[in-house]
C-alpha positions as a Markdown table, in Angstrom:
| # | Residue | x | y | z |
|---|---|---|---|---|
| 1 | Ala | 0.0 | 0.0 | 0.0 |
| 2 | Glu | 2.8 | 2.4 | 0.8 |
| 3 | Pro | 4.1 | 2.8 | -2.8 |
| 4 | Trp | 0.6 | 3.6 | -4.0 |
| 5 | Leu | 0.0 | 6.1 | -1.2 |
| 6 | Leu | 3.3 | 7.8 | -1.9 |
| 7 | Lys | 2.4 | 8.1 | -5.6 |
| 8 | Ala | -0.9 | 9.6 | -4.6 |
| 9 | Leu | 0.9 | 12.1 | -2.4 |
| 10 | Asp | 3.2 | 13.0 | -5.3 |
| 11 | Met | 0.1 | 14.0 | -7.3 |
| 12 | Lys | -1.8 | 15.6 | -4.4 |
| 13 | Pro | 0.6 | 16.4 | -1.6 |
| 14 | Arg | -2.0 | 18.0 | 0.6 |
| 15 | Asp | -4.6 | 15.2 | 0.4 |
| 16 | Arg | -5.6 | 14.7 | 4.0 |
| 17 | Ala | -7.2 | 11.2 | 3.5 |
| 18 | Thr | -4.0 | 10.0 | 1.9 |
| 19 | Leu | -1.8 | 11.5 | 4.6 |
| 20 | Ser | -4.0 | 9.9 | 7.3 |
| 21 | Thr | -4.0 | 6.5 | 5.5 |
| 22 | Leu | -0.2 | 6.5 | 5.0 |
| 23 | Ser | 0.4 | 7.5 | 8.6 |
| 24 | Ala | -1.9 | 4.6 | 9.7 |
| 25 | Val | 0.3 | 2.2 | 7.6 |
| 26 | Tyr | 3.4 | 3.6 | 9.3 |
| 27 | Ile | 1.9 | 3.2 | 12.7 |
| 28 | Gly | 1.1 | -0.5 | 11.8 |
| 29 | Gln | 4.7 | -0.9 | 10.9 |
| 30 | Lys | 5.9 | 0.8 | 14.1 |
| 31 | Arg | 7.5 | 3.6 | 12.0 |
| 32 | Tyr | 6.6 | 6.3 | 14.5 |
| 33 | Arg | 9.3 | 8.8 | 13.5 |
| 34 | Asp | 8.1 | 8.6 | 9.9 |
| 35 | Val | 4.5 | 9.4 | 11.1 |
| 36 | Val | 5.9 | 12.5 | 12.8 |
| 37 | Asp | 7.9 | 13.5 | 9.8 |
| 38 | Leu | 4.9 | 13.0 | 7.6 |
| 39 | Leu | 2.2 | 14.7 | 9.6 |
| 40 | Lys | 3.8 | 17.4 | 11.8 |
| 41 | Pro | 4.4 | 19.9 | 9.0 |
| 42 | Phe | 0.8 | 19.5 | 7.9 |
| 43 | Ala | -0.6 | 19.6 | 11.5 |
| 44 | Asp | 1.5 | 22.7 | 12.3 |
| 45 | Thr | -0.3 | 24.7 | 9.5 |
| 46 | Gly | -3.7 | 24.3 | 11.2 |
| 47 | Arg | -5.0 | 22.1 | 8.4 |
| 48 | Gly | -5.0 | 18.9 | 10.4 |
| 49 | Thr | -8.0 | 16.7 | 10.8 |
| 50 | Val | -9.1 | 14.5 | 13.7 |
| 51 | Pro | -7.4 | 11.4 | 12.2 |
| 52 | Ile | -4.2 | 13.4 | 11.4 |
| 53 | His | -4.0 | 14.7 | 15.0 |
| 54 | Ser | -4.9 | 11.4 | 16.5 |
| 55 | Asn | -2.3 | 9.5 | 14.4 |
| 56 | Leu | 0.3 | 12.1 | 15.4 |
| 57 | Ala | -0.7 | 11.7 | 19.0 |
| 58 | Ala | -0.2 | 7.9 | 18.7 |
| 59 | Ala | 3.2 | 8.3 | 17.2 |
| 60 | Tyr | 4.3 | 10.8 | 19.9 |
| 61 | Arg | 3.0 | 8.4 | 22.6 |
| 62 | His | 5.1 | 5.5 | 21.2 |
| 63 | Leu | 8.1 | 7.8 | 21.1 |
| 64 | Gly | 7.6 | 8.8 | 24.7 |
| 65 | Ser | 6.7 | 12.4 | 24.0 |
| 66 | Tyr | 3.5 | 12.4 | 26.1 |
| 67 | Ser | 3.0 | 16.1 | 26.4 |
| 68 | Leu | 3.1 | 16.4 | 22.6 |
| 69 | Ala | 0.7 | 13.5 | 22.3 |
| 70 | Ile | -1.8 | 15.2 | 24.6 |
| 71 | Glu | -1.4 | 18.5 | 22.7 |
| 72 | Gln | -2.4 | 16.7 | 19.5 |
| 73 | Leu | -5.4 | 15.1 | 21.2 |
| 74 | His | -6.5 | 18.5 | 22.4 |
| 75 | Leu | -6.3 | 19.8 | 18.9 |
| 76 | Ala | -8.4 | 16.9 | 17.6 |
| 77 | Leu | -11.0 | 17.6 | 20.3 |
| 78 | Lys | -11.1 | 21.2 | 19.2 |
| 79 | Lys | -11.8 | 20.0 | 15.6 |
| 80 | Asn | -14.5 | 17.6 | 16.7 |
| 81 | Pro | -15.5 | 17.4 | 20.4 |
| 82 | Asp | -17.5 | 14.2 | 19.8 |
| 83 | Ser | -14.5 | 12.3 | 18.2 |
| 84 | Lys | -13.8 | 8.9 | 19.8 |
| 85 | Lys | -10.2 | 9.1 | 18.5 |
| 86 | Ala | -9.7 | 12.1 | 20.9 |
| 87 | Ser | -11.9 | 10.9 | 23.7 |
| 88 | Pro | -11.0 | 11.0 | 27.4 |
| 89 | Gln | -10.3 | 7.3 | 27.1 |
| 90 | Ala | -7.7 | 7.9 | 24.4 |
| 91 | Met | -6.1 | 10.6 | 26.6 |
| 92 | Met | -6.1 | 8.4 | 29.6 |
| 93 | Ser | -4.2 | 5.7 | 27.7 |
| 94 | Leu | -1.4 | 8.1 | 27.4 |
| 95 | Arg | -0.9 | 8.4 | 31.1 |
| 96 | Cys | -1.0 | 4.7 | 31.9 |
| 97 | Arg | 2.8 | 4.2 | 31.8 |
| 98 | Arg | 4.3 | 4.4 | 35.3 |
| 99 | Gly | 7.0 | 7.0 | 35.4 |
| 100 | Ser | 5.7 | 9.1 | 32.5 |
| 101 | Pro | 5.2 | 12.8 | 33.2 |
| 102 | Leu | 1.5 | 12.1 | 32.8 |
| 103 | His | 1.2 | 9.4 | 35.5 |
| 104 | Glu | -0.4 | 11.7 | 38.0 |
| 105 | Pro | -4.2 | 11.5 | 38.1 |
| 106 | Asp | -6.0 | 13.6 | 35.6 |
| 107 | Ala | -2.9 | 15.1 | 34.0 |
| 108 | Trp | -4.5 | 14.6 | 30.6 |
| 109 | Leu | -7.4 | 16.9 | 31.5 |
| 110 | Arg | -5.2 | 20.0 | 31.7 |
| 111 | Glu | -4.8 | 22.0 | 28.6 |
| 112 | Pro | -1.2 | 21.8 | 27.4 |
| 113 | Thr | 1.0 | 24.7 | 28.1 |
| 114 | Ser | 3.3 | 26.1 | 25.4 |
């Protein structure tokens, strides 16, 4: 799937559905740094969608960047408050690791600070 998705991005580099699908492929392959490299420039422009922010959050979580993961989930919630991909359960899963900066109760509820 990756070669076809990359070809599609060559033709339409800003296609959000293709970006989201390719990042999901990378997540499945545990290529988390590739997810960040693919999605961060797009998400930083304010054109991210819920799947883009959620996939970026998943990549950051696997890379141990918990505060960045929570920031992306908050952005997803702002785009769509009813999204299951940015639900409190998704945020809670980020703080489950003992020793992470988010291990304290309800750390995920706080808005990220810049």
